[in-house]
Residue, then its C-alpha position, 0 to 999 in steps of 0.5 A: x726263806x727263799x732260795x736262789x732260783x728265779x722268782x719271776x718278773x715284775x712291771x716297772x711303771x715308767x715313762x715308756x717314751x723315754x725307753x728304747x724302742x722295737x717294731x712295736x713302739x717304746x719298750x717296757x721296763x720289767x724286773x727279774x728277781x732272784x731268790x738271793x735278794x738280787x734283781x735285774x732290770x731289763x727292756x722287752x716288748x710291751x705288745x709281744x709276750x714270746x720273744x719269738x714274736x719280737x726278739x727285743x732284749x736289753x739289760x737296762x744296766x748295760x750300755x746301748x751301742x751305736x750298732x744296736x741303735x742301728x740295728x734297732x732303727x733298721x727293724x723298725x723301718x723295715x717293719x713300716x708298711x710300704x704304702x701309707x694308710x691313705x694310699x692303702x684305702x684308696x683302693x676301697x673306692x675303686x673296689x666299691x664300683x666294681x661288681x661283687x663278683x670282680x672283687x677278691x681279698x688276698x689274706x696272704x697279701x692283706x690287699x683288696x683285688x680286682x679281677x684282673x689282678x688276680x694272676x699276680x696272686x696265684x700262690x696265695x690265699x683268696x676269698x672271693x666274692x666280696x660284698x658290700x658287707x663285707x667291705x663295712x664288716x671286714x672282721x667276717x672276712x679278715x682270718x682272725x690272728x690267734x697268737x695268744x702271745x701277741x694279738x690274738x682276735x676274738x670277735x663278739x657274736x652279733x648279740x653281744x653287739x647289740x647289748x653293748x651298743x645298747x649300753x652306749x645307747x644307755x650312756x646318750x653316747x655320741x662318739x665311741x673310741x674303740x681301743x680294739x672291739x672291731x665289731x663294736x667299730x663296724x656296728x657304730x660305723x655302718x648304722x646311721x639310727x645309732x646316731x654315734x660316730x667312731x674311731x678305732x685304735x687297733x695294732x692290726x694294720x689290715x683294717x687300713x684297707x677299709x677304714x679311712x685314717x680318720x676312723x682307723x689309727x693303728x695303735x699300741x694299747x700297751x705303751x699308748x703308741x701312735x704307730x703313724x705318729x703325730x698325724x694320727x695322734x692329732x686326728x685321736x686328740x680331735x676325736x677326743x675333744x668337743x662337747x660330745x658324749x665320749x664313751x671308751x669301749x675296749x677288750x684288751x688281751x686277757x693275758x696282758x699286763x693289767x698295770x700296763x692296760x690301766x696305766x695307759x687307760x688313765x693316759x686317755x683319760x687324762x688326754x680326754x680331760x686336757x683336751x676338754x678342760x675339764x676338772x681332774x677328778x671327772x672320768x670318761x665313761x669306760x666299758x672295759x671287757x675282761x674276764x671276771x676272774x681277773x676282777x681283783x686285778x681290775x679293780x685294784x688297778x682301776x678302782x672306779x670300775x664295777x662288773x656287770x653281771x653280763x656274759x659276753x660271747x664270742x664267735x670264734x673263742x673256743x670257751x667263751x662262746x655259747x654252744x656245746x664247746x663253750x663253758x658250762x655255765x656260760x661265758x667267763x667274760x664281763x663288762x666292767x663299767x665306772x658308771x652306776x650299774x642300773x644304768x645298763x638294762x640286759x636282756x630280760x630273757x636271761x637277766x632280772x632287775x634285782x631292786x635291792x642291788x639296783x642292777x641287772x643280774x643273772x636269773x640264777x644269780x639269787x639274791x643273799x639276805x645275809x651278804x646283802x646282795x646277788x654274789x655269784x660271779x660265774x653264772x651259778x647259784x651261789x650258797x652261803x657259808x656261815x662259817x665263811x660269812x659270805x657266798x661260795x660256789x656251789x661245789x666248794x666245801x669248807x676246809x677246817x684246815x684252810x679256814x675257808x671254803x675250797x674246791x673239793x680236790x684242793x690241797x690244804x694250806x695252813x692259815x699262816x701260809x695264806x698271809x702276805x709273804x715276800x718271796x725274796x726274804x720269807x718274811x711277811x707283811x710286804x711284797x718283793x718290789x717292796x722287799x728292804x733286802x732287794x738289790x737292783x744289780x749295778x753296772x759295776x757287777x756288770x762290768x765284771x761279768x763283762x770281764x769273765x765273759x771276755x776271758x772266757x770267750x762265750x756268752x753267759x746266757x741266751x740274751x747275751x748270745x742273741x745280743x751278740x748275734x744281733x750286733x753281727x747281723x747289724x754290721x753285715x746290714x751295714 
């Protein structure tokens, strides 16, 4: 049976636009489980997975006070850029007219500078000179954000950009909706021979300095939120409309909740179908870039996707890159598609076409007649286990206790332990979200807790203490 400790947090998919908002747009609803059958729901930031990055927290069964509403509104206003996208982009035209040596970029202020403005940024970190290539490919000069809990940025290598744009050409693409993927957006926008137009939607507002509002929209892919409101949403709606062949390309943060990503990709699909008056069964072509070991989560949430064997390399990722510091068997990142895999040719120096599977695979991915497929996932040549009746990683061994192949240094489990078991009641056959003994805390329970809190005059939890401090700050701010 389950104990009384915390069992973790699950996401509750709902209409986020009715939820309270933080500086990253509408929050999302989570449910925190306890081992005693109790659970409690709360709102938290959709984009930031660390409260040090976004402090928003609110129990769903607590009243939203006027002080809290005022504080949240104040923080949102404070986070809004002082200049509009149009005003920021205007400086680019003036910068282009200057000699290369008279151009600088301030990484501290995220601003393009003329030579005469440099003196005002004496304590800042500047990059100079700024070439035309830098202006059309700003990802080459923008310092990559490295917060794995918010918006870590990893950038495709030139070779991966070439392969992915080749995939777009194979789909006869004329419009590319880049949700993230700045390197793909830059390649399409700066390459007339590709004969494609591109709209990039990303949470990083630094790209406002380099791309006009019709080519870049500040967007949160975890709640389908447009930071510039209806004006930006109209730009998005116009772009996905029309008869051109549109393809969506996205490389979400690998630590993000797959349920949220899938939920909002489906919203884009719905917007696309509605804008074109299409049947509900038609799907927008998608290139979804994610690690191969997340394939079960990807396919369970987006069942129309299948995984290509192409290994996506990054310039600045510590593992998913070529070279001595990269993974031994190559990058773990793949491209998931919702079109036949035979449509996507891969470089012949590292891949081959399997006629039986009707798809391109790694040269090390040998076809297994027993499995009737090229079964390798990680770049190595898998071997077939007759007892498991499937191909497994070459270093794994068959364990008689686990009744399946496992890593050699694994800890054995009994066969029954592998069955689906509820963490709350301990019974098999269902998960905790579907547990019949699950009880969501009601307002009455919270009311009694408030009485005890008032009597003792101390916070019951760090969340309560944080909320009390925020209310004090709100009163001081007003």
